[in-house]
NUPAKE-474563 format. One line per 4 residues: number of its first residue (from 1); for each residue x, y, z of C-alpha. Coordinates in nm, 3 decimals, padded with zeros to 5 digits. Each point is the difference from the previous one (the first is absolute). Layout:
// NUPAKE-474563
NUM = X Y Z | ...
This chain:
// NUPAKE-474563
1 = 08.958 -01.966 -14.032 | 00.223 00.153 -00.273 | 00.383 -00.013 00.007 | 00.024 00.361 00.118
5 = -00.205 -00.069 00.311 | 00.198 -00.319 00.065 | 00.322 00.204 00.000 | -00.150 00.257 00.241
9 = -00.117 -00.277 00.231 | 00.343 -00.171 -00.006 | 00.183 00.327 00.073 | -00.245 00.079 00.282
13 = 00.063 -00.341 00.162 | 00.377 00.047 -00.028 | -00.025 00.346 00.158 | -00.222 -00.133 00.279
17 = 00.240 -00.283 00.074 | 00.296 00.242 00.024 | -00.204 00.228 00.227 | -00.091 -00.294 00.229
21 = 00.363 -00.114 00.006 | 00.116 00.348 00.112 | -00.264 00.020 00.270 | 00.089 -00.339 00.136
25 = 00.369 00.086 00.024 | 00.099 -00.215 -00.300 | 00.233 00.131 -00.269 | -00.141 00.013 -00.356
29 = 00.267 -00.263 -00.079 | -00.232 -00.259 00.164 | -00.247 00.040 -00.285 | 00.215 00.121 -00.286
33 = 00.010 -00.355 -00.149 | -00.376 -00.042 -00.006 | -00.079 -00.282 -00.237 | -00.230 -00.298 -00.026
37 = 00.100 -00.322 00.177 | -00.074 -00.363 -00.082 | 00.031 -00.270 00.258 | -00.120 -00.354 00.071
41 = -00.102 -00.087 00.355 | 00.064 -00.368 00.058 | -00.186 -00.122 00.308 | -00.120 -00.287 00.214
45 = -00.193 -00.021 00.328 | -00.122 -00.254 00.255 | 00.230 -00.284 -00.093 | -00.045 -00.134 00.358
49 = 00.300 -00.233 00.005 | -00.138 -00.198 -00.296 | 00.340 -00.116 -00.116 | -00.081 -00.309 -00.210
53 = -00.207 -00.004 -00.318 | -00.352 -00.126 00.051 | -00.278 -00.174 -00.190 | -00.293 00.208 -00.124
57 = -00.326 -00.113 -00.158 | -00.078 00.185 -00.324 | -00.282 -00.020 -00.251 | 00.092 00.044 -00.364
61 = -00.273 -00.031 -00.264 | -00.219 -00.180 00.258 | 00.271 -00.255 00.062 | 00.153 -00.048 00.348
65 = 00.376 00.059 -00.008 | 00.240 -00.037 00.294 | 00.310 00.221 -00.028 | 00.310 00.074 00.200
69 = 00.016 00.369 00.091 | 00.231 00.236 00.175 | 00.270 -00.077 00.252 | 00.257 00.259 00.105
73 = 00.262 -00.134 -00.243 | -00.232 00.110 -00.284 | -00.063 00.337 00.168 | 00.382 00.060 00.008
77 = 00.037 -00.104 -00.359 | -00.288 00.216 -00.131 | 00.099 00.313 00.199 | 00.363 -00.026 -00.104
81 = -00.110 -00.032 -00.364 | -00.230 00.302 00.021 | 00.269 00.209 00.169 | 00.231 -00.064 -00.296
85 = -00.263 00.072 -00.265 | -00.197 00.292 00.136 | 00.085 00.373 -00.007 | 00.079 00.155 00.340
89 = -00.138 -00.295 00.200 | -00.121 00.044 00.359 | -00.038 -00.322 00.199 | -00.234 -00.013 00.303
93 = -00.144 -00.249 00.248 | -00.328 00.115 00.161 | 00.027 -00.214 00.314 | -00.100 -00.322 00.172
97 = 00.307 -00.190 -00.106 | -00.035 -00.213 00.311 | -00.233 -00.259 00.159 | -00.205 -00.266 -00.172
101 = 00.208 -00.315 -00.060 | 00.228 -00.233 00.192 | 00.297 00.190 -00.137 | -00.094 00.288 00.223
105 = -00.115 -00.219 00.292 | 00.335 -00.181 00.011 | 00.249 00.259 -00.125 | -00.188 00.324 00.068
109 = 00.114 00.264 -00.258 | 00.337 -00.158 -00.077 | -00.099 -00.167 -00.330 | -00.208 00.299 -00.117
113 = 00.290 00.240 00.064 | 00.255 -00.212 -00.188 | -00.227 -00.036 -00.301 | -00.108 00.365 00.002
117 = 00.367 00.104 00.005 | 00.040 -00.155 -00.345 | -00.206 00.295 -00.126 | 00.110 00.365 00.000
121 = -00.297 00.170 00.168 | -00.054 00.373 00.023 | -00.222 -00.042 00.305 | -00.189 -00.250 00.215
125 = -00.315 00.107 00.183 | -00.091 -00.156 00.332 | -00.320 -00.204 00.007 | -00.207 -00.087 00.304
129 = 00.127 -00.359 00.009 | 00.357 00.117 00.027 | -00.084 00.071 00.363 | -00.155 -00.340 00.078
133 = 00.287 -00.115 00.220 | 00.078 00.336 00.156 | 00.264 00.270 -00.041 | 00.309 -00.212 00.063
137 = -00.083 -00.267 -00.257 | -00.088 00.265 -00.258 | 00.326 00.179 00.073 | 00.196 -00.319 -00.067
141 = -00.168 -00.027 -00.338 | 00.056 00.362 -00.091 | 00.365 -00.013 00.100 | 00.049 -00.279 -00.254
145 = -00.186 00.188 -00.275 | 00.208 00.209 -00.241 | -00.246 00.278 -00.078 | -00.168 00.309 00.145
149 = -00.301 -00.083 00.223 | -00.289 00.244 -00.009 | -00.310 00.084 00.204 | -00.067 00.372 00.052
153 = -00.277 -00.065 00.249 | 00.198 -00.241 00.217 | 00.186 00.188 00.273 | 00.243 -00.192 00.218
157 = 00.150 00.131 00.323 | 00.352 -00.073 00.129 | -00.123 -00.281 00.225 | -00.070 -00.227 -00.294
161 = 00.262 -00.196 -00.193 | -00.163 00.144 -00.314 | 00.109 00.356 00.088 | 00.156 00.167 -00.303
165 = -00.069 -00.309 -00.213 | -00.305 00.141 -00.182 | -00.004 00.309 -00.223 | -00.306 00.209 -00.098
169 = 00.113 00.049 -00.361 | 00.282 -00.040 -00.246 | 00.108 00.232 -00.279 | 00.136 -00.173 -00.311
173 = 00.145 00.145 -00.320 | -00.105 -00.109 -00.349 | 00.124 00.180 -00.311 | 00.135 00.278 00.224
177 = -00.343 00.058 00.155 | -00.111 -00.053 00.359 | -00.285 -00.235 00.088 | -00.126 -00.037 00.360
181 = -00.127 -00.336 00.123 | -00.211 00.029 00.315 | -00.101 -00.311 00.193 | -00.315 -00.075 00.206
185 = -00.111 -00.306 00.196 | -00.356 -00.082 00.086 | -00.018 00.145 00.350 | -00.300 -00.148 00.182
189 = 00.048 -00.358 -00.117 | 00.374 00.005 00.080 | -00.054 00.143 00.347 | -00.282 -00.229 00.104
193 = 00.041 -00.319 -00.200 | 00.375 -00.030 -00.002 | 00.256 00.028 00.284 | 00.190 00.330 -00.006
197 = 00.136 00.113 00.338 | -00.132 00.298 00.191 | 00.303 00.186 -00.128 | -00.144 00.014 -00.349
201 = -00.263 00.258 -00.092 | -00.225 -00.007 -00.309 | -00.113 00.329 -00.147 | -00.287 00.065 -00.238
205 = 00.098 -00.114 -00.351 | -00.143 00.292 -00.193 | 00.130 00.265 00.240 | 00.348 -00.151 -00.022
209 = 00.008 00.006 -00.381 | -00.129 00.358 -00.006 | 00.264 00.110 00.249 | 00.295 -00.139 -00.195
213 = -00.120 00.108 -00.343 | -00.032 00.357 00.128 | 00.343 -00.022 00.158 | 00.168 -00.145 -00.310
217 = -00.162 00.249 -00.238 | 00.201 00.272 00.175 | 00.311 -00.181 -00.120 | -00.111 00.038 -00.361
221 = -00.124 -00.358 -00.041 | -00.306 -00.038 -00.223 | -00.027 -00.377 -00.056 | -00.146 -00.214 00.281
225 = -00.049 -00.373 00.031 | -00.187 -00.132 00.303 | 00.110 -00.353 00.089 | -00.303 -00.116 00.186
229 = -00.092 -00.305 00.208 | -00.353 00.135 00.043 | -00.223 -00.201 -00.235 | -00.137 00.081 -00.345
233 = -00.326 00.164 00.115 | 00.189 00.214 00.251 | 00.254 00.099 -00.263 | -00.277 00.129 -00.224
237 = -00.145 00.202 00.289 | 00.349 00.125 00.090 | 00.055 00.134 -00.351 | -00.305 00.226 00.024
241 = 00.123 00.150 00.328 | 00.361 00.074 -00.092 | 00.143 00.288 -00.203 | 00.303 -00.078 -00.206
245 = -00.006 -00.380 -00.003 | 00.076 -00.152 -00.340 | 00.027 -00.378 00.046 | -00.118 -00.237 00.272
249 = 00.161 -00.345 00.008 | -00.200 -00.212 00.239 | -00.036 -00.315 00.202 | -00.198 -00.153 00.288
253 = -00.320 -00.086 -00.192 | 00.176 -00.258 -00.224 | -00.176 00.148 -00.299 | 00.046 -00.155 -00.343
257 = -00.033 00.280 -00.254 | -00.058 -00.048 -00.371 | -00.191 -00.242 -00.222 | 00.065 -00.372 00.063
261 = -00.332 -00.140 -00.124 | 00.188 -00.199 -00.264 | 00.138 -00.230 00.273 | -00.306 00.007 00.223
265 = 00.140 00.229 00.272 | -00.221 00.268 00.148 | 00.180 00.329 00.061 | -00.090 00.282 00.243
269 = -00.021 00.233 -00.297 | 00.055 -00.035 -00.376 | 00.202 00.320 00.012 | 00.379 00.014 00.039
273 = 00.062 00.259 00.117 | -00.308 00.175 00.144 | 00.021 00.360 -00.118 | -00.169 00.257 00.222
277 = 00.045 00.360 00.117 | 00.173 00.157 00.298 | -00.142 00.273 00.224 | 00.159 00.260 -00.231
281 = -00.168 -00.171 -00.302 | 00.321 -00.152 -00.141 | 00.022 -00.348 -00.148 | 00.096 -00.278 00.247
285 = 00.098 -00.356 -00.099 | -00.070 -00.280 00.253 | 00.146 -00.351 -00.035 | 00.038 -00.321 00.195
289 = 00.132 -00.342 -00.097 | -00.195 -00.278 00.167 | 00.172 -00.230 00.250 | 00.221 -00.298 00.100
293 = 00.284 00.055 -00.248 | -00.245 -00.082 -00.282 | 00.049 00.324 -00.193 | 00.211 00.307 -00.074
297 = -00.153 00.334 -00.096 | 00.160 00.227 -00.260 | -00.156 00.348 -00.011 | 00.125 00.223 -00.281
301 = -00.032 00.366 00.101 | 00.055 00.319 -00.199 | 00.034 00.327 00.187 | -00.030 00.329 -00.188
305 = 00.252 00.283 00.040 | -00.190 00.130 00.305 | 00.006 -00.326 00.195 | -00.360 -00.096 -00.074
309 = -00.109 -00.341 -00.128 | -00.046 00.005 -00.378 | -00.083 -00.368 -00.034 | 00.046 -00.336 00.171
313 = -00.053 -00.357 -00.117 | 00.133 -00.352 00.041 | -00.074 -00.349 00.124 | 00.018 -00.221 00.301
317 = 00.201 -00.292 -00.133 | -00.102 -00.345 00.128 | 00.306 -00.223 00.023 | -00.043 -00.352 -00.135
321 = 00.235 -00.297 -00.015 | 00.270 00.025 -00.270 | -00.009 -00.379 -00.041 | -00.371 -00.042 -00.040
325 = -00.116 -00.245 -00.268 | -00.364 00.102 00.020 | -00.088 00.097 -00.360 | -00.317 00.176 00.106
329 = 00.188 00.229 00.235 | 00.285 00.059 -00.243 | -00.240 00.097 -00.279 | -00.178 00.241 00.230
333 = 00.322 00.155 00.127 | 00.102 00.079 -00.355 | -00.317 00.204 -00.050 | 00.001 00.213 00.318
337 = 00.293 00.220 00.116 | -00.114 -00.017 00.366 | 00.083 -00.372 00.010 | 00.370 -00.088 00.015
341 = 00.204 -00.316 -00.017 | 00.293 00.070 00.232 | 00.314 -00.198 00.076 | 00.099 -00.017 00.366
345 = 00.308 00.192 00.112 | 00.284 -00.244 00.080 | 00.140 00.195 00.297 | -00.347 00.012 00.152
349 = -00.051 -00.370 -00.057 | 00.325 -00.080 00.175 | -00.112 00.194 00.310 | -00.343 -00.163 -00.009
353 = 00.142 -00.355 -00.031 | 00.222 00.050 00.305 | -00.292 00.109 00.217 | -00.238 -00.256 -00.148
357 = 00.224 -00.285 00.114 | 00.011 00.154 00.349 | -00.378 00.035 -00.006 | -00.043 -00.369 -00.087
361 = 00.211 -00.092 00.305 | -00.195 00.247 00.213 | -00.320 -00.193 -00.069 | 00.137 -00.283 00.212
365 = 00.062 00.233 00.296 | -00.184 -00.098 00.321 | -00.207 00.294 00.119 | -00.209 -00.159 00.276
369 = -00.132 -00.307 00.176 | -00.336 -00.149 00.094 | -00.045 -00.283 00.242 | -00.336 -00.118 -00.134
373 = -00.165 -00.026 -00.341 | -00.218 00.303 -00.075 | -00.303 -00.107 -00.196 | -00.193 00.140 -00.289
377 = -00.366 -00.053 -00.081 | -00.151 00.231 -00.259 | -00.340 -00.054 00.160 | -00.031 -00.140 00.354
381 = 00.024 -00.379 00.006 | 00.081 -00.036 -00.376 | 00.343 -00.171 00.056 | 00.146 00.174 -00.306
385 = 00.351 -00.055 00.134 | -00.068 -00.372 00.036 | 00.079 00.013 00.370 | -00.217 00.243 00.198
389 = -00.370 00.020 00.080 | -00.027 00.343 00.160 | -00.314 00.133 00.166 | 00.082 00.364 -00.082
393 = 00.178 -00.061 -00.331 | 00.356 00.087 -00.086 | 00.263 00.046 00.267 | 00.263 00.130 -00.239
397 = -00.206 00.258 -00.193 | -00.069 00.223 00.306 | 00.366 -00.021 00.092 | 00.094 00.124 -00.348
401 = -00.257 00.275 00.031 | 00.162 00.097 00.330 | 00.333 00.037 -00.177 | -00.165 00.239 -00.251
405 = -00.163 00.199 00.284 | 00.328 00.039 00.186 | 00.183 00.099 -00.318 | -00.220 00.306 -00.035
409 = 00.021 00.321 00.197 | -00.362 00.081 -00.060 | -00.220 -00.309 -00.041 | -00.316 -00.048 00.210
413 = -00.007 -00.363 -00.104 | 00.118 -00.246 -00.265 | -00.198 -00.222 -00.239 | 00.137 -00.319 -00.165
417 = -00.184 -00.239 -00.227 | 00.026 -00.373 00.071 | 00.118 -00.078 -00.357 | 00.298 00.232 00.036
421 = 00.150 -00.252 00.246 | 00.098 -00.329 -00.164 | 00.055 -00.232 00.295 | 00.065 -00.033 00.370
425 = 00.347 00.059 00.152 | 00.191 -00.309 00.098 | 00.175 -00.025 00.337 | 00.371 00.062 00.036
429 = 00.233 00.251 -00.163 | -00.155 00.251 -00.242 | 00.195 00.126 -00.301 | -00.074 00.279 -00.245
433 = -00.067 -00.267 -00.259 | -00.267 -00.151 00.231 | -00.174 00.333 00.023 | 00.000 00.047 -00.379
437 = -00.158 -00.342 -00.040 | -00.265 00.103 00.249 | -00.053 00.338 -00.171 | 00.119 -00.053 -00.358
441 = -00.173 00.288 -00.177 | 00.150 00.329 -00.111 | -00.213 00.212 00.233 | 00.070 00.318 00.187
445 = -00.182 00.164 00.291 | -00.261 00.262 -00.077 | -00.153 00.255 00.244 | -00.319 00.201 -00.039
449 = -00.293 00.147 00.190 | -00.344 -00.159 00.029 | -00.305 00.088 00.205 | -00.139 -00.256 00.247
453 = -00.296 -00.042 -00.234 | 00.234 -00.082 -00.291 | 00.189 -00.249 00.213 | -00.323 -00.185 00.078
457 = -00.091 -00.006 -00.370 | 00.350 -00.125 -00.088 | -00.021 -00.289 00.241 | -00.346 -00.092 -00.131
461 = 00.134 00.001 -00.355 | 00.287 -00.229 00.101 | -00.227 -00.251 00.171 | -00.248 00.019 -00.285
465 = 00.279 -00.102 -00.235 | 00.093 -00.277 00.242 | -00.346 -00.151 00.057 | -00.203 00.109 -00.307
469 = 00.273 -00.051 -00.260 | 00.204 -00.278 00.164 | 00.316 00.212 00.001 | 00.155 -00.125 00.322
473 = 00.307 00.221 -00.048 | -00.216 00.305 00.063 | -00.068 -00.090 00.364 | 00.106 00.313 00.195
477 = 00.253 -00.011 00.283 | 00.165 00.297 00.166 | 00.167 00.148 00.302 | -00.120 00.274 00.238
481 = -00.349 -00.070 -00.132 | -00.242 -00.279 00.098 | -00.354 -00.106 -00.082 | -00.259 -00.281 00.006
485 = -00.065 -00.191 -00.321 | -00.323 -00.191 -00.076 | 00.032 -00.178 -00.331 | -00.366 -00.104 00.007
489 = -00.129 00.354 -00.027 | -00.076 00.171 -00.331 | 00.234 00.237 -00.184 | 00.051 00.320 00.196
493 = -00.094 -00.154 00.334 | 00.288 -00.239 00.074 | 00.229 00.231 00.197 | -00.095 00.146 00.339
497 = 00.149 00.150 00.313 | 00.301 00.151 -00.175 | 00.258 00.135 00.240 | 00.326 00.193 -00.050
501 = 00.300 00.002 00.234 | 00.066 00.330 00.181 | 00.378 00.044 -00.014 | 00.006 00.212 00.313
505 = -00.199 -00.230 00.231 | 00.074 -00.328 -00.180 | -00.369 -00.078 00.020 | -00.252 -00.073 -00.272
509 = -00.278 00.252 -00.064 | -00.309 -00.020 -00.227 | 00.068 00.132 -00.347 | -00.151 00.343 -00.072
513 = -00.173 00.009 -00.335 | 00.081 00.368 -00.069 | 00.358 -00.007 00.131 | 00.296 -00.014 -00.239
517 = 00.243 -00.291 00.051 | 00.336 -00.067 -00.164 | 00.015 -00.347 -00.151 | 00.315 -00.181 -00.102
521 = -00.021 -00.300 -00.232 | 00.177 -00.175 -00.285 | 00.003 00.152 -00.349 | -00.187 -00.295 -00.156
525 = -00.325 00.047 00.189 | 00.051 00.379 00.008 | -00.058 -00.018 -00.378 | -00.340 -00.159 00.064
529 = 00.104 -00.359 -00.064 | -00.146 -00.307 00.175 | -00.332 00.169 00.065 | 00.136 00.307 00.177
533 = -00.183 00.226 -00.238 | -00.053 00.280 00.249 | 00.372 00.071 -00.007 | -00.032 00.108 -00.365
537 = -00.219 00.296 00.099 | 00.253 00.134 00.248 | 00.208 00.294 -00.121 | 00.340 00.129 00.113
541 = 00.157 -00.339 00.070 | 00.360 00.016 00.117 | 00.233 -00.277 -00.115 | 00.260 -00.042 00.274
545 = 00.208 -00.222 -00.233 | 00.073 -00.222 00.298 | 00.025 -00.354 -00.142 | -00.268 -00.199 00.184
549 = 00.215 -00.307 00.047 | 00.298 00.197 00.129 | -00.234 00.187 00.236 | -00.073 -00.336 00.158
553 = 00.371 -00.083 00.010 | 00.065 00.328 00.180 | -00.266 -00.091 00.254 | 00.139 -00.353 00.052
557 = 00.343 00.149 00.076 | -00.147 00.189 00.299 | -00.148 -00.312 00.159 | 00.197 -00.258 00.202
561 = -00.262 -00.261 -00.087 | -00.283 00.031 -00.249 | -00.343 -00.084 00.140 | -00.355 00.068 -00.119
565 = -00.177 00.315 00.117 | -00.186 -00.034 00.330 | -00.371 -00.083 -00.033 | -00.099 00.348 00.114
569 = 00.185 00.147 -00.305 | -00.122 -00.258 -00.255 | -00.232 00.168 -00.253 | -00.263 -00.274 00.009
573 = -00.189 00.029 00.329 | -00.248 -00.268 -00.101 | -00.087 -00.195 -00.311 | -00.320 -00.178 -00.098
């Protein structure tokens, strides 16, 4: 295209914009300062109350390297640095600040709010786990939070404490130009897997975004960011179905975006951002920044004079320990801009230390009592705990599985591997520390659907691992499911007479091979570990982010005296 045609095109666009402004009731003054805009969107998502830094296993040049990563004090430090350095910064949190560690279990959202308030946010989007403890607990968190809270598809009536707490969108000004930020929360999962009250409605995510973009366009706004707790795949689909969207900053799927092969980390996509097209064939930039306070995203965006994306680029910065002495890591960090050595923010550390000391004391808190030792055999009669010889195997594993089952709103039954339980439970007072010795791993509870046929195959795999590969930790226990086990049979023929508890009648019924069941289990075997290979083939797993040890603590607190499950509810009906 020659320069003459470029000038005609530019004048035509200006004339069209003025015409639209007049039709929509806007004065031409709204667009008289049309000019390009540069901004950097600084963002995190799904930090899930991961307050402390954590250890992570890396692989650099085929050498195993353990590194310290993340922690909210590093998030504060990195975001504050980026806000000072970047042009027209916009700072966003795409939801699921809460649930996942003892900080939340003990203090609810108090610690997260205090640390988040060390950052100047433009907006915080609600995630599904914000609703895990109901409207009132979420309201307490949001009252303490010094930012605008978004979710355009979450509609709260006046009977909820959340009434008027949540906004559909926010309009911000950068370089004298308006930018609209529209929030959406994942509707189905929040409604059915979390605990919002009946006074909270969840609208369709795409319809909500469309509604507010159309509404805001009439105000002369032509730059739109969707702050989404909807998952990366859904965000890509959303972009294709929306006119006018420019940027989607996401969460929920915990997606690591960018290339991290140099440290042995597998990302969801090598692209940061993903660049796609909207329904009106305009460029859309989609970004997300992993999980657990490990990373901060920095998306550099250039809008042209008409509010369309000209280009976008950037990195998800992984935040490593400022004091690391690991030469391998330091050498690698120097070569790659997406790896950062970050000093922890002192104000954040001060807050964390005060709560950490309280948390240490909390571990000694008595949460329950049991009159009699509750035994643990991995396999019936194996005396793994040095005390018990149990005809039907573990007493404690089914009790733990019951806690998982009761924690869920949806589960048909729970599965727990024998190796995930480290001992029996001694008689007397039970402390939080006792539970974490019993269940010491960093597991969360995972939900997903399986057919009856797949459940049978799963159990056969577990018992094959137990008896064919001598992996006693794979022995399968559960709650609200029971079966006969014959160790002398061949692979694929060891499990029979599987029954599932009917919640309505409280009676066991034969499993139906073609029926879909909702299973809840720990994240370790949900990843296919310990012989539970069938779990790997299951799609659409939902991580509840309930800590599996604290789920047992919550169960203990409801019981005046902890006792093993009755024989009728024990998963092992018979064992040969």
